[in-house]
NUZAMI-957210 format. One record per residue: residue number from 1; residue in three letters; x, y, z of N, C-alpha, C, O in turn. Coordinates in Angstrom, 2 decimals, padded with zeros to 5 digits, m for minus. Layout:
<sites>
{NUM,'ALA',{X,Y,Z},{X,Y,Z},{X,Y,Z},{X,Y,Z}}
...
</sites>
This chain:
<sites>
{1,'MET',{000.85,m001.16,000.00},{000.00,000.00,000.00},{000.90,001.23,000.00},{001.96,001.23,000.64}}
{2,'LYS',{000.49,002.25,m000.71},{001.26,003.49,m000.80},{000.63,004.57,000.06},{m000.59,004.64,000.21}}
{3,'ILE',{001.49,005.44,000.63},{001.01,006.56,001.43},{001.72,007.84,001.01},{002.91,007.83,000.70}}
{4,'ASP',{000.98,008.94,001.01},{001.52,010.28,000.79},{001.04,011.15,001.94},{m000.15,011.21,002.22}}
{5,'ILE',{001.98,011.83,002.61},{001.64,012.79,003.66},{002.15,014.15,003.19},{003.35,014.33,002.97}}
{6,'VAL',{001.21,015.10,003.05},{001.53,016.39,002.46},{001.06,017.53,003.36},{m000.03,017.46,003.94}}
{7,'THR',{001.88,018.58,003.46},{001.51,019.83,004.13},{001.48,020.93,003.07},{001.87,020.68,001.93}}
{8,'PRO',{001.02,022.13,003.41},{001.07,023.23,002.44},{002.51,023.55,001.98},{002.70,024.15,000.92}}
{9,'LEU',{003.49,023.15,002.77},{004.88,023.42,002.42},{005.53,022.30,001.60},{006.66,022.45,001.14}}
{10,'GLY',{004.82,021.19,001.41},{005.38,020.10,000.61},{005.16,018.73,001.23},{004.52,018.59,002.27}}
{11,'ARG',{005.71,017.73,000.56},{005.56,016.34,000.98},{006.45,016.05,002.18},{007.62,016.42,002.21}}
{12,'VAL',{005.86,015.39,003.18},{006.58,015.01,004.40},{007.04,013.55,004.32},{008.12,013.21,004.79}}
{13,'PHE',{006.19,012.71,003.72},{006.52,011.28,003.61},{005.80,010.70,002.41},{004.66,011.06,002.11}}
{14,'GLU',{006.49,009.79,001.72},{005.91,009.06,000.60},{006.56,007.69,000.56},{007.78,007.57,000.72}}
{15,'GLY',{005.77,006.67,000.34},{006.38,005.36,000.22},{005.41,004.21,000.38},{004.22,004.40,000.64}}
{16,'GLU',{005.94,003.01,000.22},{005.19,001.78,000.40},{005.24,001.41,001.88},{006.29,001.48,002.51}}
{17,'ILE',{004.09,001.02,002.42},{004.01,000.68,003.84},{003.20,m000.60,004.03},{002.48,m001.05,003.14}}
{18,'LYS',{003.35,m001.18,005.23},{002.54,m002.34,005.63},{001.27,m001.88,006.32},{000.18,m002.40,006.07}}
{19,'GLU',{001.42,m000.89,007.21},{000.28,m000.40,007.98},{000.56,001.00,008.50},{001.70,001.45,008.53}}
{20,'ALA',{m000.52,001.67,008.92},{m000.40,003.01,009.49},{m001.47,003.19,010.56},{m002.56,002.62,010.48}}
{21,'THR',{m001.14,004.00,011.58},{m002.08,004.33,012.64},{m002.22,005.84,012.68},{m001.24,006.58,012.58}}
{22,'PHE',{m003.47,006.31,012.82},{m003.78,007.73,012.75},{m004.55,008.20,013.98},{m005.28,007.42,014.58}}
{23,'PRO',{m004.39,009.50,014.37},{m005.17,010.07,015.46},{m006.49,010.63,014.93},{m006.61,011.84,014.70}}
{24,'GLY',{m007.46,009.78,014.73},{m008.74,010.19,014.16},{m009.58,011.02,015.11},{m009.33,011.05,016.31}}
{25,'ILE',{m010.55,011.68,014.56},{m011.42,012.55,015.35},{m012.21,011.75,016.39},{m012.56,012.28,017.45}}
{26,'GLU',{m012.49,010.48,016.10},{m013.22,009.62,017.04},{m012.31,008.65,017.76},{m012.80,007.71,018.40}}
{27,'GLY',{m011.02,008.84,017.66},{m010.05,007.97,018.32},{m009.04,007.43,017.33},{m009.17,007.58,016.11}}
{28,'GLU',{m008.02,006.80,017.88},{m006.95,006.24,017.06},{m007.47,005.07,016.23},{m008.25,004.25,016.71}}
{29,'PHE',{m007.02,004.98,014.96},{m007.42,003.86,014.12},{m006.27,003.44,013.23},{m005.38,004.23,012.91}}
{30,'GLY',{m006.29,002.18,012.83},{m005.24,001.63,011.99},{m005.76,001.31,010.60},{m006.95,001.09,010.39}}
{31,'VAL',{m004.83,001.29,009.65},{m005.15,000.99,008.26},{m004.15,m000.05,007.74},{m002.94,000.11,007.88}}
{32,'LEU',{m004.70,m001.10,007.15},{m003.91,m002.14,006.50},{m004.25,m002.17,005.02},{m005.23,m001.56,004.59}}
{33,'ASP',{m003.45,m002.88,004.24},{m003.70,m003.03,002.81},{m005.10,m003.59,002.60},{m005.51,m004.52,003.30}}
{34,'GLY',{m005.84,m003.04,001.65},{m007.19,m003.50,001.36},{m008.27,m002.89,002.24},{m009.41,m003.34,002.21}}
{35,'HIS',{m007.92,m001.87,003.03},{m008.88,m001.22,003.93},{m010.05,m000.65,003.14},{m009.88,m000.21,002.00}}
{36,'ALA',{m011.21,m000.65,003.74},{m012.40,m000.06,003.11},{m012.17,001.44,002.90},{m011.48,002.07,003.70}}
{37,'PRO',{m012.75,002.02,001.85},{m012.60,003.45,001.62},{m013.11,004.27,002.81},{m014.10,003.92,003.45}}
{38,'LEU',{m012.40,005.36,003.10},{m012.67,006.17,004.28},{m012.12,007.57,004.07},{m011.04,007.73,003.50}}
{39,'VAL',{m012.84,008.57,004.52},{m012.34,009.94,004.60},{m012.73,010.45,005.98},{m013.89,010.37,006.36}}
{40,'THR',{m011.75,010.97,006.73},{m012.04,011.47,008.06},{m011.07,012.57,008.45},{m010.04,012.78,007.81}}
{41,'THR',{m011.43,013.28,009.51},{m010.61,014.35,010.06},{m009.61,013.76,011.05},{m009.90,012.79,011.74}}
{42,'LEU',{m008.42,014.38,011.10},{m007.39,013.96,012.04},{m007.22,015.01,013.13},{m007.23,016.21,012.86}}
{43,'ASN',{m007.08,014.55,014.35},{m006.80,015.40,015.51},{m005.30,015.56,015.68},{m004.53,014.85,015.04}}
{44,'PRO',{m004.86,016.49,016.53},{m003.44,016.56,016.86},{m002.99,015.22,017.45},{m003.70,014.61,018.26}}
{45,'GLY',{m001.83,014.77,017.04},{m001.32,013.50,017.54},{m000.22,012.95,016.66},{000.47,013.69,015.97}}
{46,'LEU',{m000.08,011.63,016.70},{001.00,010.97,015.97},{000.47,010.03,014.90},{m000.48,009.28,015.13}}
{47,'ILE',{001.08,010.10,013.74},{000.87,009.09,012.70},{002.04,008.12,012.84},{003.20,008.51,012.79}}
{48,'THR',{001.71,006.84,013.02},{002.74,005.80,013.11},{002.68,004.97,011.84},{001.62,004.44,011.49}}
{49,'ILE',{003.81,004.86,011.16},{003.87,004.14,009.89},{004.81,002.96,010.05},{005.95,003.12,010.50}}
{50,'LYS',{004.34,001.77,009.68},{005.21,000.60,009.63},{005.55,000.38,008.17},{004.68,000.03,007.36}}
{51,'LYS',{006.83,000.60,007.83},{007.26,000.49,006.45},{007.38,m000.97,006.02},{007.35,m001.88,006.86}}
{52,'SER',{007.51,m001.19,004.72},{007.60,m002.53,004.17},{008.79,m003.31,004.71},{008.74,m004.53,004.79}}
{53,'ASP',{009.87,m002.61,005.09},{011.05,m003.28,005.64},{010.94,m003.54,007.15},{011.88,m004.04,007.76}}
{54,'GLY',{009.78,m003.21,007.75},{009.55,m003.46,009.17},{009.91,m002.29,010.07},{009.54,m002.31,011.25}}
{55,'LYS',{010.60,m001.29,009.57},{010.97,m000.12,010.38},{009.76,000.78,010.56},{008.86,000.82,009.72}}
{56,'GLU',{009.75,001.51,011.70},{008.65,002.43,011.99},{009.08,003.87,011.78},{010.24,004.23,011.99}}
{57,'GLU',{008.14,004.67,011.37},{008.32,006.10,011.17},{007.22,006.78,011.99},{006.06,006.37,011.93}}
{58,'ILE',{007.56,007.81,012.76},{006.60,008.54,013.58},{006.56,009.99,013.08},{007.59,010.63,012.91}}
{59,'ILE',{005.34,010.50,012.86},{005.17,011.87,012.40},{004.11,012.54,013.27},{002.98,012.07,013.36}}
{60,'ALA',{004.50,013.64,013.93},{003.56,014.42,014.74},{002.82,015.38,013.81},{003.42,016.00,012.93}}
{61,'ILE',{001.50,015.50,014.02},{000.69,016.42,013.21},{m000.17,017.30,014.11},{m000.45,016.94,015.25}}
{62,'ASN',{m000.58,018.46,013.59},{m001.48,019.29,014.38},{m002.94,019.04,014.01},{m003.77,018.98,014.92}}
{63,'TRP',{m003.29,018.89,012.76},{m004.64,018.51,012.34},{m004.63,018.30,010.83},{m003.71,018.73,010.14}}
{64,'GLY',{m005.65,017.64,010.35},{m005.72,017.42,008.91},{m006.80,016.44,008.53},{m007.77,016.24,009.26}}
{65,'TYR',{m006.63,015.85,007.36},{m007.59,014.90,006.80},{m006.85,013.70,006.22},{m005.70,013.81,005.79}}
{66,'VAL',{m007.52,012.56,006.23},{m006.96,011.37,005.60},{m008.03,010.75,004.70},{m009.20,010.67,005.05}}
{67,'GLU',{m007.58,010.32,003.51},{m008.43,009.60,002.57},{m007.78,008.24,002.38},{m006.62,008.14,001.99}}
{68,'VAL',{m008.55,007.18,002.65},{m008.05,005.82,002.52},{m008.80,005.12,001.39},{m010.03,005.18,001.32}}
{69,'THR',{m008.05,004.47,000.51},{m008.63,003.58,m000.50},{m007.98,002.21,m000.28},{m007.03,002.12,000.50}}
{70,'PRO',{m008.45,001.17,m000.91},{m007.85,m000.14,m000.69},{m006.35,m000.21,m001.01},{m005.65,m001.06,m000.45}}
{71,'GLU',{m005.84,000.66,m001.90},{m004.42,000.59,m002.25},{m003.60,001.83,m001.91},{m002.38,001.80,m002.05}}
{72,'HIS',{m004.24,002.90,m001.45},{m003.51,004.16,m001.27},{m004.07,004.96,m000.10},{m005.27,004.90,000.18}}
{73,'ILE',{m003.19,005.71,000.57},{m003.59,006.61,001.65},{m003.07,008.00,001.31},{m001.87,008.18,001.10}}
{74,'ASN',{m003.96,008.98,001.27},{m003.59,010.39,001.09},{m003.84,011.11,002.40},{m004.94,011.05,002.94}}
{75,'VAL',{m002.82,011.79,002.91},{m002.94,012.52,004.17},{m002.60,013.98,003.89},{m001.51,014.29,003.39}}
{76,'LEU',{m003.53,014.87,004.20},{m003.32,016.31,004.06},{m003.36,016.91,005.45},{m004.39,016.85,006.13}}
{77,'VAL',{m002.25,017.48,005.89},{m002.17,018.06,007.23},{m001.67,019.49,007.16},{m000.97,019.88,006.23}}
{78,'ASP',{m002.06,020.27,008.16},{m001.65,021.66,008.21},{m000.16,021.78,008.50},{000.54,022.59,007.89}}
{79,'SER',{000.33,020.96,009.44},{001.74,020.98,009.79},{002.14,019.62,010.33},{001.35,018.93,010.97}}
{80,'ALA',{003.38,019.22,010.06},{003.86,017.91,010.48},{005.34,017.97,010.82},{006.10,018.74,010.22}}
{81,'VAL',{005.75,017.15,011.80},{007.15,017.05,012.19},{007.52,015.58,012.26},{007.04,014.87,013.15}}
{82,'PRO',{008.38,015.10,011.35},{008.86,013.72,011.47},{009.76,013.59,012.71},{010.63,014.43,012.94}}
{83,'VAL',{009.53,012.55,013.49},{010.35,012.31,014.68},{011.45,011.34,014.24},{011.34,010.13,014.41}}
{84,'ALA',{012.51,011.93,013.67},{013.59,011.12,013.12},{014.85,011.98,013.04},{014.81,013.19,013.25}}
{85,'GLY',{015.96,011.32,012.75},{017.23,012.01,012.58},{018.35,011.01,012.48},{018.18,009.84,012.81}}
{86,'SER',{019.49,011.47,012.02},{020.64,010.57,011.86},{021.58,010.61,013.06},{022.50,009.80,013.16}}
{87,'SER',{021.35,011.56,013.97},{022.18,011.64,015.17},{021.27,011.88,016.38},{020.10,012.24,016.23}}
{88,'GLU',{021.82,011.68,017.56},{021.04,011.90,018.78},{020.57,013.35,018.90},{019.45,013.60,019.34}}
{89,'SER',{021.42,014.29,018.49},{021.02,015.71,018.60},{019.89,016.04,017.61},{018.99,016.81,017.95}}
{90,'GLU',{019.93,015.46,016.40},{018.85,015.68,015.44},{017.54,015.07,015.94},{016.48,015.67,015.78}}
{91,'ILE',{017.62,013.89,016.53},{016.42,013.25,017.07},{015.86,014.06,018.24},{014.65,014.26,018.33}}
{92,'ALA',{016.73,014.54,019.12},{016.29,015.35,020.26},{015.62,016.64,019.77},{014.61,017.06,020.33}}
{93,'GLU',{016.17,017.26,018.73},{015.57,018.48,018.17},{014.20,018.17,017.56},{013.26,018.94,017.74}}
{94,'ALA',{014.10,017.05,016.85},{012.82,016.65,016.25},{011.77,016.38,017.32},{010.60,016.73,017.15}}
{95,'ILE',{012.18,015.77,018.43},{011.26,015.49,019.53},{010.72,016.80,020.10},{009.52,016.92,020.34}}
{96,'GLU',{011.59,017.77,020.33},{011.15,019.05,020.88},{010.22,019.79,019.92},{009.24,020.39,020.36}}
{97,'LYS',{010.51,019.73,018.61},{009.62,020.37,017.62},{008.26,019.68,017.61},{007.23,020.34,017.51}}
{98,'ALA',{008.26,018.35,017.70},{007.00,017.59,017.70},{006.18,017.92,018.93},{004.96,018.12,018.83}}
{99,'LYS',{006.81,017.99,020.10},{006.10,018.33,021.33},{005.50,019.73,021.24},{004.36,019.95,021.65}}
{100,'GLN',{006.25,020.67,020.70},{005.75,022.04,020.58},{004.58,022.12,019.61},{003.62,022.84,019.86}}
{101,'LEU',{004.66,021.38,018.51},{003.56,021.35,017.53},{002.27,020.87,018.20},{001.21,021.46,017.99}}
{102,'ILE',{002.37,019.81,019.00},{001.19,019.26,019.68},{000.68,020.24,020.74},{m000.53,020.44,020.86}}
{103,'LYS',{001.58,020.86,021.49},{001.16,021.84,022.51},{000.43,023.01,021.86},{m000.58,023.47,022.39}}
{104,'ASP',{000.94,023.49,020.74},{000.32,024.63,020.06},{m001.05,024.27,019.46},{m001.91,025.13,019.33}}
{105,'ALA',{m001.23,023.00,019.11},{m002.46,022.58,018.43},{m003.57,022.14,019.38},{m004.72,022.05,018.97}}
{106,'SER',{m003.24,021.88,020.62},{m004.24,021.33,021.53},{m004.34,022.14,022.81},{m003.34,022.64,023.33}}
{107,'ASP',{m005.56,022.26,023.32},{m005.75,022.90,024.61},{m006.00,021.87,025.71},{m006.33,022.22,026.84}}
{108,'SER',{m005.83,020.59,025.37},{m006.02,019.52,026.33},{m004.68,019.07,026.91},{m003.85,018.51,026.20}}
{109,'ASP',{m004.48,019.32,028.19},{m003.24,018.90,028.84},{m003.09,017.38,028.83},{m001.97,016.87,028.73}}
{110,'ALA',{m004.21,016.66,028.93},{m004.16,015.20,028.91},{m003.67,014.69,027.56},{m002.85,013.77,027.49}}
{111,'LEU',{m004.18,015.28,026.46},{m003.73,014.88,025.13},{m002.26,015.19,024.94},{m001.51,014.35,024.43}}
{112,'VAL',{m001.83,016.36,025.35},{m000.42,016.74,025.22},{000.46,015.76,025.98},{001.48,015.32,025.45}}
{113,'ALA',{000.09,015.42,027.20},{000.88,014.48,028.01},{000.92,013.10,027.36},{001.98,012.46,027.35}}
{114,'THR',{m000.20,012.63,026.83},{m000.25,011.32,026.19},{000.63,011.29,024.95},{001.40,010.34,024.75}}
{115,'VAL',{000.53,012.32,024.11},{001.33,012.36,022.89},{002.81,012.52,023.22},{003.64,011.88,022.57}}
{116,'GLU',{003.16,013.33,024.20},{004.56,013.47,024.60},{005.12,012.13,025.06},{006.26,011.80,024.72}}
{117,'ALA',{004.35,011.37,025.81},{004.80,010.05,026.27},{005.02,009.12,025.08},{006.00,008.37,025.05}}
{118,'LYS',{004.12,009.16,024.08},{004.28,008.34,022.89},{005.51,008.76,022.09},{006.23,007.90,021.57}}
{119,'ILE',{005.76,010.06,021.99},{006.93,010.56,021.26},{008.21,010.07,021.95},{009.12,009.57,021.28}}
{120,'GLU',{008.27,010.21,023.26},{009.45,009.75,024.00},{009.67,008.25,023.84},{010.79,007.80,023.64}}
{121,'SER',{008.60,007.49,023.92},{008.68,006.04,023.77},{009.16,005.66,022.37},{010.01,004.79,022.22}}
{122,'ALA',{008.59,006.32,021.35},{008.99,006.04,019.97},{010.44,006.43,019.73},{011.16,005.74,019.00}}
{123,'ALA',{010.88,007.54,020.32},{012.25,007.99,020.13},{013.25,007.01,020.72},{014.33,006.81,020.16}}
{124,'ARG',{012.90,006.40,021.85},{013.80,005.41,022.45},{013.97,004.20,021.55},{015.02,003.56,021.55}}
{125,'ALA',{012.93,003.89,020.77},{012.98,002.73,019.87},{013.83,003.00,018.64},{014.26,002.06,017.98}}
{126,'LEU',{014.09,004.29,018.32},{014.91,004.64,017.16},{016.30,004.30,017.45},{017.17,004.50,016.60}}
</sites>
């Protein structure tokens, strides 16, 4: 299955994946190959992507929309921060940017704390 994640500033991620998890308006949901067609709003949170090689990619978003078809996922978001890097300092900087993006997008302290915990957990796995 192919996924494209795009912001007004350009493409954030593109590629073949096994599965993806999204922060939907009604709660977190996952998408696998062959998923039923769906269009929904995304809340501030994390998109977790499991790539075809088994590696995970984490992207923090502030809000947006996702369109799912059986073979393709299109994600349009206002702003996104990939939680990745080639060095510890780059990863630490990405984590701080992701946390700030979520704080700016949400007025819920519980959501911010939950997403920050997920970001920290995902970063340790990198």
